[in-house]
C-alpha positions as a printed Julia matrix, in Angstrom:
560×3 Matrix{Float64}:
 -43.07   2.51  -14.58
 -44.3    5.22  -16.6
 -42.57   8.87  -16.48
 -42.98  12.07  -18.02
 -39.87  12.92  -20.66
 -39.13  15.36  -18.43
 -38.29  12.95  -15.31
 -36.9   10.17  -17.64
 -34.45  13.37  -18.76
 -33.55  14.34  -15.13
 -32.93  10.58  -14.15
 -30.71   9.94  -17.09
 -29.02  13.07  -16.11
 -28.04  11.39  -12.47
 -27.72   8.34  -13.84
 -24.56   9.69  -15.82
 -23.19  11.41  -12.52
 -24.66  14.93  -13.07
 -24.28  16.86   -9.48
 -25.03  20.44  -10.64
 -26.95  22.24  -13.11
 -27.21  26.01  -14.2
 -30.07  27.57  -15.99
 -32.45  30.53  -16.17
 -36.07  29.16  -15.76
 -38.37  28.95  -18.87
 -42.2   27.72  -19.71
 -40.86  25.13  -22.38
 -39.17  23.06  -20.09
 -41.59  23.18  -16.9
 -41.41  19.71  -16.54
 -37.86  19.19  -16.4
 -37.91  21.75  -13.36
 -40.2   19.79  -11.55
 -38.47  16.63  -12.45
 -35.77  18.68  -10.9
 -37.52  19.37   -7.62
 -37.08  15.69   -6.07
 -33.83  15.0    -8.11
 -30.08  14.41   -6.42
 -28.99  17.19   -8.52
 -28.4   21.03   -7.57
 -29.72  23.64   -9.55
 -28.08  26.75   -9.54
 -30.36  29.49  -10.98
 -28.66  32.54  -13.11
 -29.33  35.84  -13.96
 -28.41  35.68  -17.42
 -28.57  32.76  -19.81
 -24.74  33.51  -20.98
 -24.09  33.34  -17.17
 -25.63  30.06  -16.59
 -23.7   28.64  -20.17
 -20.32  30.2   -18.87
 -21.1   28.43  -15.13
 -21.62  25.33  -16.76
 -18.61  25.4   -19.14
 -16.35  26.41  -15.96
 -17.63  23.62  -14.19
 -16.72  21.27  -17.49
 -13.28  22.31  -17.26
 -12.92  21.62  -12.95
 -14.61  18.22  -13.45
 -14.25  16.76  -16.63
 -17.15  15.96  -16.74
 -19.96  17.63  -19.09
 -21.15  20.65  -17.2
 -24.95  21.07  -17.71
 -26.9   24.31  -18.71
 -31.05  24.53  -19.32
 -32.31  27.55  -20.98
 -35.82  28.06  -22.96
 -36.04  28.42  -26.53
 -35.32  31.68  -28.74
 -33.89  34.29  -26.79
 -32.5   32.0   -23.83
 -30.72  29.69  -26.36
 -29.22  32.82  -27.9
 -28.04  34.08  -24.74
 -26.3   30.7   -23.83
 -24.47  30.31  -27.35
 -21.72  32.19  -25.96
 -20.87  29.64  -23.39
 -21.08  26.81  -25.95
 -18.64  28.91  -28.6
 -16.31  29.09  -25.44
 -16.64  25.43  -24.72
 -16.12  24.33  -28.19
 -12.73  26.49  -28.67
 -11.63  25.33  -24.92
 -12.21  21.89  -25.65
 -14.57  21.66  -22.8
 -17.06  18.64  -22.2
 -20.72  20.65  -21.75
 -24.11  19.63  -22.53
 -27.17  22.78  -23.36
 -30.7   21.41  -23.11
 -32.72  23.8   -24.45
 -36.91  24.0   -24.46
 -38.5   23.79  -28.05
 -41.76  24.43  -29.05
 -44.06  21.81  -29.45
 -43.82  19.69  -31.88
 -47.05  20.12  -33.95
 -45.79  23.88  -34.18
 -42.37  22.73  -35.7
 -41.36  24.56  -38.99
 -44.2   27.31  -38.3
 -41.94  30.03  -37.0
 -43.74  29.76  -33.52
 -43.35  31.77  -30.42
 -39.53  31.99  -30.1
 -38.58  29.19  -32.76
 -35.57  28.56  -33.66
 -33.69  25.78  -35.52
 -31.01  24.36  -33.47
 -29.5   22.02  -35.81
 -28.71  24.83  -38.18
 -27.91  27.63  -35.29
 -25.5   25.7   -33.45
 -23.93  23.49  -35.91
 -20.49  25.41  -36.15
 -19.86  25.7   -32.9
 -21.2   22.56  -31.16
 -19.85  18.44  -31.65
 -23.13  16.97  -31.67
 -26.5   18.82  -32.12
 -30.13  17.26  -32.46
 -33.39  17.25  -31.15
 -35.22  15.07  -28.91
 -38.47  14.06  -31.0
 -39.5   11.11  -28.79
 -39.25  10.44  -24.67
 -38.78   6.98  -25.57
 -35.46   7.61  -26.77
 -34.26  10.19  -24.36
 -31.99   7.73  -22.71
 -30.43   6.61  -25.84
 -29.7   10.49  -26.83
 -28.41  11.77  -23.37
 -25.92   8.57  -22.94
 -24.94   9.45  -26.52
 -24.62  13.04  -25.55
 -22.35  12.22  -22.75
 -20.41   9.99  -24.86
 -19.88  12.68  -27.33
 -19.32  15.44  -25.11
 -15.96  13.72  -23.57
 -14.98  11.56  -26.08
 -11.76  12.4   -28.19
 -11.22  16.09  -28.06
 -13.81  16.97  -25.89
 -16.37  20.06  -26.53
 -20.08  20.89  -26.22
 -23.28  18.84  -27.27
 -26.88  20.76  -27.82
 -30.08  18.92  -27.06
 -33.65  20.64  -28.02
 -36.56  19.51  -26.12
 -40.05  19.88  -27.8
 -42.6   21.1   -24.71
 -45.04  18.47  -25.2
 -42.43  15.72  -25.67
 -41.57  16.56  -21.87
 -45.18  16.13  -20.74
 -45.23  12.75  -22.59
 -45.48   9.79  -20.56
 -43.56   6.67  -21.7
 -42.35   3.24  -19.87
 -38.73   3.1   -20.73
 -35.71   1.39  -19.14
 -32.74   3.6   -18.16
 -29.64   3.42  -20.01
 -26.52   2.4   -18.37
 -23.96   4.81  -16.73
 -21.82   5.87  -19.99
 -17.83   4.85  -20.34
 -16.02   7.44  -21.66
 -14.04   6.64  -24.81
 -10.02   6.7   -24.41
  -7.2    6.73  -26.83
  -3.58   5.65  -25.47
  -0.19   6.11  -27.44
   1.43   3.04  -28.81
   4.51   1.34  -27.93
   6.31   2.18  -31.37
   5.36   5.85  -30.94
   6.46   6.23  -27.35
   9.76   4.67  -28.52
  10.15   6.66  -31.47
   9.74  10.35  -29.15
  12.33   8.96  -27.29
  14.89   8.71  -30.16
  13.93  12.13  -31.07
  14.17  13.67  -27.57
  17.56  11.91  -27.5
  19.21  13.42  -30.07
  17.43  16.9   -29.16
  20.3   19.85  -28.54
  16.92  22.45  -28.13
  13.75  20.34  -27.29
  10.63  22.48  -25.96
   7.35  21.13  -24.93
   3.85  22.76  -24.65
   1.15  21.55  -22.88
  -2.85  22.83  -23.42
  -5.71  21.84  -24.67
  -8.96  19.72  -22.97
  -9.34  16.2   -21.33
  -6.69  16.87  -18.98
  -6.63  15.73  -14.71
  -4.39  16.23  -11.94
  -3.03  12.99  -12.74
  -1.95  14.06  -16.26
  -0.64  17.34  -15.24
   1.48  15.85  -12.52
   2.82  12.94  -14.75
   3.32  15.31  -17.9
   5.46  17.78  -15.22
   7.57  14.64  -13.95
   8.39  12.98  -17.62
   9.7   16.66  -18.31
  11.8   16.75  -15.59
  13.1   13.52  -15.95
  13.77  14.37  -19.57
  15.55  17.44  -19.08
  12.47  19.24  -21.46
  11.86  22.87  -20.57
   7.92  23.32  -20.99
   5.19  25.75  -21.53
   1.85  26.58  -21.43
  -0.4   27.34  -24.45
  -2.86  30.35  -24.13
  -4.68  30.22  -20.68
  -3.74  26.89  -19.67
  -1.3   28.28  -17.51
  -1.9   25.78  -14.01
  -1.42  22.47  -16.11
   2.23  22.8   -15.34
   3.18  23.74  -11.46
   4.99  27.25  -12.63
   7.54  26.9    -9.71
   9.18  24.07  -11.44
  12.54  23.92  -12.53
  11.13  23.07  -16.11
   8.56  25.53  -16.52
   9.45  28.05  -19.23
   6.35  30.29  -19.17
   2.66  31.07  -20.91
   2.8   30.88  -24.76
  -0.44  33.21  -24.94
  -1.1   36.89  -25.69
   2.26  39.19  -25.19
   4.49  36.36  -24.88
   7.79  37.16  -23.44
  10.05  38.24  -26.51
  13.23  35.55  -24.75
  10.13  32.99  -24.81
   9.18  33.05  -28.26
  12.75  32.98  -29.16
  13.66  29.96  -27.45
  10.07  28.37  -29.44
  11.42  29.28  -32.53
  14.72  27.62  -32.32
  14.01  24.81  -30.68
  15.05  21.77  -32.58
  12.19  19.3   -31.43
   8.67  20.57  -30.38
   6.73  18.58  -28.42
   3.09  19.71  -28.33
   0.68  17.68  -26.19
  -2.97  18.15  -26.08
  -3.04  21.79  -27.77
  -4.37  22.45  -31.16
  -1.44  25.51  -31.83
  -4.33  27.98  -32.53
  -3.35  31.67  -33.63
  -2.33  33.02  -30.27
  -0.17  29.99  -29.03
   1.65  30.53  -32.64
   1.74  34.11  -32.33
  -0.53  34.24  -35.38
   0.98  31.26  -37.18
   4.89  32.61  -36.77
   6.26  30.46  -33.9
   5.64  27.52  -35.16
   4.63  27.83  -39.25
   2.24  25.66  -41.19
   2.06  23.38  -42.82
   5.66  22.57  -42.3
   7.54  24.02  -39.07
  10.9   24.36  -39.09
  11.02  22.53  -36.07
  10.59  18.89  -35.65
   7.13  18.51  -34.38
   5.38  15.48  -32.6
   2.08  16.47  -32.05
  -0.1   14.63  -28.95
  -4.0   15.16  -29.84
  -6.79  13.17  -28.79
  -8.9   14.28  -31.7
  -7.73  12.29  -34.77
  -9.02  15.03  -37.03
  -6.6   17.74  -35.53
  -3.63  16.16  -36.5
  -2.11  17.18  -39.41
  -5.22  19.59  -40.25
  -3.11  22.5   -39.45
   0.38  21.3   -39.33
   2.19  17.99  -40.56
   3.94  16.22  -37.62
   6.78  14.43  -38.26
   5.51  12.01  -35.17
   1.54  12.43  -34.8
   0.09  10.55  -31.73
  -3.57   9.94  -31.42
  -3.66  10.05  -27.57
  -5.67  11.77  -24.93
  -3.28  14.14  -22.72
  -4.06  11.66  -19.11
  -3.18   8.44  -21.45
  -0.01  10.38  -22.84
   1.63  11.37  -20.02
   1.1    8.38  -17.68
   2.42   6.0   -20.64
   5.71   8.51  -21.25
   6.46   8.99  -17.9
   6.32   4.91  -17.49
   8.37   4.83  -20.43
  11.0    7.33  -20.42
  14.42   6.71  -18.57
  16.04   9.53  -17.09
  18.34  11.48  -19.35
  21.45  11.78  -18.02
  22.41  15.63  -17.94
  24.59  17.35  -20.32
  26.23  21.19  -19.75
  24.2   22.41  -22.94
  20.9   20.53  -21.85
  21.06  21.72  -18.09
  21.98  25.11  -19.47
  18.98  25.0   -21.92
  16.32  24.22  -19.35
  18.14  26.54  -16.41
  17.97  29.16  -18.67
  14.44  28.81  -19.88
  13.24  28.8   -15.96
  15.31  31.95  -15.71
  13.94  34.05  -18.21
  10.49  32.83  -16.51
  11.41  34.02  -13.35
  12.52  37.42  -14.56
   8.71  37.85  -16.26
   7.59  38.0   -12.24
   9.29  41.19  -11.26
   6.99  44.09  -11.14
   7.31  46.72  -13.21
   6.72  50.72  -13.36
   3.49  51.28  -14.06
   1.67  55.02  -14.41
  -0.47  56.26  -11.48
  -0.93  55.47   -8.13
  -2.11  51.76   -8.16
   0.26  49.48   -9.81
  -0.97  46.27  -11.13
   2.04  43.77  -11.29
   2.26  44.99   -7.15
  -0.76  44.33   -6.42
  -0.69  40.59   -8.2
   2.62  40.35   -6.42
   0.58  41.23   -2.89
  -2.06  38.53   -4.64
   0.52  35.43   -4.83
   1.79  35.72   -1.67
  -1.42  35.76    0.41
  -3.29  32.98   -1.41
  -2.9   29.29   -0.89
  -1.58  27.26   -3.15
  -5.17  25.41   -4.03
  -6.31  29.24   -4.79
  -8.51  29.37   -8.3
  -7.9   32.56  -10.55
 -10.78  33.01  -13.02
 -10.95  35.78  -15.78
 -12.79  36.85  -18.75
 -11.23  39.06  -21.78
  -9.48  42.26  -22.0
  -5.98  43.87  -21.37
  -6.86  43.38  -17.53
  -5.77  39.77  -17.91
  -1.95  40.26  -18.99
  -1.35  41.41  -15.57
  -2.62  38.33  -14.25
  -1.08  35.88  -16.62
   2.57  37.4   -16.28
   3.02  38.11  -12.74
   0.58  35.27  -11.05
   2.44  31.82  -10.83
   0.11  28.82  -11.16
   0.69  26.05   -8.79
  -1.45  23.29  -10.0
  -4.33  21.92  -12.09
  -7.18  23.43  -11.92
  -6.11  26.58  -10.83
  -7.0   28.72  -13.39
 -10.5   29.45  -15.42
 -10.48  31.68  -18.58
 -11.64  31.58  -21.95
  -9.32  30.76  -24.74
 -12.48  32.09  -26.95
 -11.38  35.25  -25.41
 -15.08  35.99  -24.32
 -15.88  39.26  -22.17
 -18.5   38.36  -19.01
 -16.68  34.81  -18.49
 -15.01  35.36  -15.25
 -17.79  35.85  -12.49
 -19.76  33.15  -13.4
 -16.91  30.81  -13.68
 -15.72  32.03  -10.0
 -19.13  31.43   -8.83
 -19.23  27.65  -10.26
 -15.91  27.25   -8.84
 -16.63  28.17   -5.49
 -20.25  26.03   -5.3
 -17.67  23.17   -6.5
 -15.17  23.89   -4.14
 -16.48  25.67   -1.53
 -13.14  25.18    0.37
 -11.22  26.9    -2.02
 -10.12  30.62   -2.17
 -11.67  31.72   -5.59
 -10.52  35.33   -6.95
 -12.16  36.67   -9.99
 -10.16  39.27  -11.79
 -12.12  41.15  -14.42
 -11.91  44.75  -16.07
 -14.8   47.61  -16.02
 -16.14  46.75  -19.31
 -15.67  43.03  -18.84
 -17.39  42.96  -15.26
 -20.15  44.82  -16.57
 -21.27  42.02  -18.49
 -22.4   39.98  -15.86
 -22.12  41.39  -13.05
 -25.75  41.07  -11.98
 -24.12  37.59  -11.5
 -23.36  39.07   -7.63
 -26.95  38.15   -6.8
 -26.39  34.51   -7.56
 -23.32  34.81   -5.38
 -25.15  35.8    -2.88
 -28.44  33.47   -3.09
 -25.72  30.32   -3.24
 -23.82  31.68   -0.75
 -20.65  31.64   -2.92
 -17.79  34.05   -1.64
 -15.88  34.58   -4.26
 -13.86  37.75   -4.2
 -13.86  39.79   -7.39
 -11.32  42.07   -8.29
 -12.63  44.76  -10.74
  -9.77  46.74  -12.69
 -11.15  50.26  -14.0
  -9.55  52.12  -16.28
 -12.91  53.41  -17.89
 -12.71  52.16  -20.97
 -12.73  49.13  -23.18
  -8.89  48.81  -22.91
  -7.95  46.2   -25.56
  -9.73  47.94  -28.45
  -8.23  51.24  -27.25
  -4.86  49.71  -27.49
  -5.95  48.84  -30.91
  -6.96  52.05  -32.08
  -3.82  54.01  -30.55
  -1.71  51.82  -32.63
  -3.51  51.82  -35.94
  -5.51  55.12  -35.61
  -3.68  57.33  -33.66
  -5.22  60.06  -31.48
  -8.4   58.64  -33.58
 -10.6   57.54  -30.22
 -14.08  56.26  -30.51
 -16.69  53.95  -29.25
 -14.38  52.7   -26.09
 -15.19  55.12  -23.4
 -17.12  54.14  -20.49
 -19.2   55.44  -17.98
 -19.02  52.96  -14.8
 -20.62  53.28  -11.49
 -18.9   53.33   -8.14
 -18.3   49.3    -7.92
 -17.84  49.15   -4.47
 -21.44  50.69   -3.82
 -23.07  48.53   -6.85
 -21.54  45.27   -5.08
 -22.87  46.64   -1.69
 -26.36  46.72   -2.85
 -26.18  43.43   -3.45
 -25.3   42.51   -0.21
 -21.46  42.1    -1.03
 -18.31  43.4     0.69
 -17.34  46.46   -1.19
 -14.39  48.58   -1.28
 -12.4   50.86   -3.58
  -8.91  50.39   -3.89
  -6.85  53.61   -5.06
  -3.21  53.54   -3.78
  -0.85  50.61   -3.84
  -0.03  50.15   -0.24
  -3.87  49.97    0.06
  -4.34  46.66   -1.3
  -2.8   44.55    0.86
  -5.15  45.6     3.89
  -8.28  45.5     1.83
  -7.3   42.34    0.25
  -7.2   40.74    3.93
 -10.55  42.23    5.01
 -12.16  40.85    1.52
 -10.78  37.42    1.82
 -12.1   37.8     5.94
 -15.2   38.82    4.88
 -17.11  35.31    4.69
 -19.25  36.33    1.85
 -18.79  37.59   -1.6
 -16.57  40.63   -1.69
 -15.53  43.18   -4.32
 -12.48  45.45   -4.68
 -12.54  48.62   -7.04
  -9.3   48.6    -8.26
  -9.08  52.16   -9.73
  -5.76  52.31  -12.17
  -4.45  55.06  -14.7
  -5.58  54.2   -17.97
  -2.24  55.42  -19.51
  -0.92  51.91  -18.18
  -2.48  50.11  -21.07
  -0.11  47.03  -20.56
   2.75  46.02  -18.51
   5.13  46.99  -20.81
   3.29  49.83  -22.81
   1.47  52.91  -22.28
  -1.39  54.55  -24.48
   0.97  57.7   -24.99
   3.86  56.06  -26.36
   1.77  53.62  -28.96
   0.23  56.72  -30.0
   3.36  58.4   -30.59
   4.59  54.98  -31.98
   7.7   54.21  -29.99
   8.47  51.45  -27.65
   8.24  51.53  -23.82
  11.46  49.58  -22.44
  10.33  45.77  -21.8
  11.4   46.1   -18.08
  11.2   49.21  -15.91
  12.0   49.8   -12.33
   9.28  49.17  -10.27
   7.65  52.61   -8.6
């Protein structure tokens, strides 16, 4: 039967398994909105396109399937571009659908017209414009396949408005089948030989394309191989942090003993991670193009292998497929005193980083995070955007399983709250906590309205130090005392939250945090705790005064 292009499009999304979509509505894709009215797809309306794209990206992280985002042309697309960039850098499957001007108006700079092929080409796996409704089944199937094949990532499709209302008699596509890459037998045998000869091996897990099964398989493989394993930037939930082989977070502010351990390893097994700037400490822990360590690099994207580093053993395989095959093929290694000591020391160094540290002021964030980890269930999900505040969560909260962390490796501010809402919608049975800085939060704080409307009972912890802390830190280090552009004027965040119907409280002392947390978690609705912290405590290791004076703070200090 003839259908409009909008109806064909929505039918394809449902056929390929889409259950959720995030949008800000626009007149350029009214036909799609009309088709969604009767579709088995839950449509979440957001208050800003950046938030909608971030929600879709977070859903892609959680589900492993492409997150779906719909925005209108021009400003809608430019706002949503931040989520596309995050999906690209984080290797997250995402499909962004953009309303476009009518076909007869193209190339005239019509109202809100943009050439999306040129705009999104550097930050998407594939960008296209659907010119004929008859090709919608073909191109939507391709979008799902491209977004999930190899290194996952974003796809952008522009939808001319008149194409969406045109009727067409076209058959549906079949549900897409994900392309998967598996390691070869010879590669696994060579890996086994390298591991057997190594005295100080180390593994790093990260990147896209993981699953709960992959995380469990890799951990079992590392335990059987007596192999300490760390996680790349903001991928801490890929390995249960309680395991005896877990060695820590290879991210911003890396613990010095962990950095030395990676630098001194004689075999480095990297599974899924690209080994980007943050994970390599500015390409110093692992040096391109020929690392000091014997490098085994496992990655689903063939183009990534040898791109920056030349591995001794490149393995073109998805993380899920590699972890399963490696576990099946490995023989449990006989413990030696030296190897056992190497593993135990790595985990002991990690455990030491969890101890709270001294902080200036009345509210100690490291103590608050310890309370958080004691009160939250094992399957809780923590989200955050970007800023120095995130260092406390990354350092003091032990992640217990995949998928318990949603955070942008792209370093995008404003991500935490939209991600938390998407997570709570997808998993209403799980506790979801967003940790946000004051500058970070107000880039998406209006989405509290979305949380209330969708009955997504997230908890938001707003860490308020009255400034863009990361930039202030760099200012004090590079241009001591010459502070400009980083001070913030903030609202009373608890009152702001209550204006949306959200449970809101302010917390100013460490001892008040635990009872406030208990009340917030029991509220049965979205909740926000405004944590007022001393701006002097710029990181767990440093104060602003120390940075300004060019002196180092003690690495660990007695808890206040």
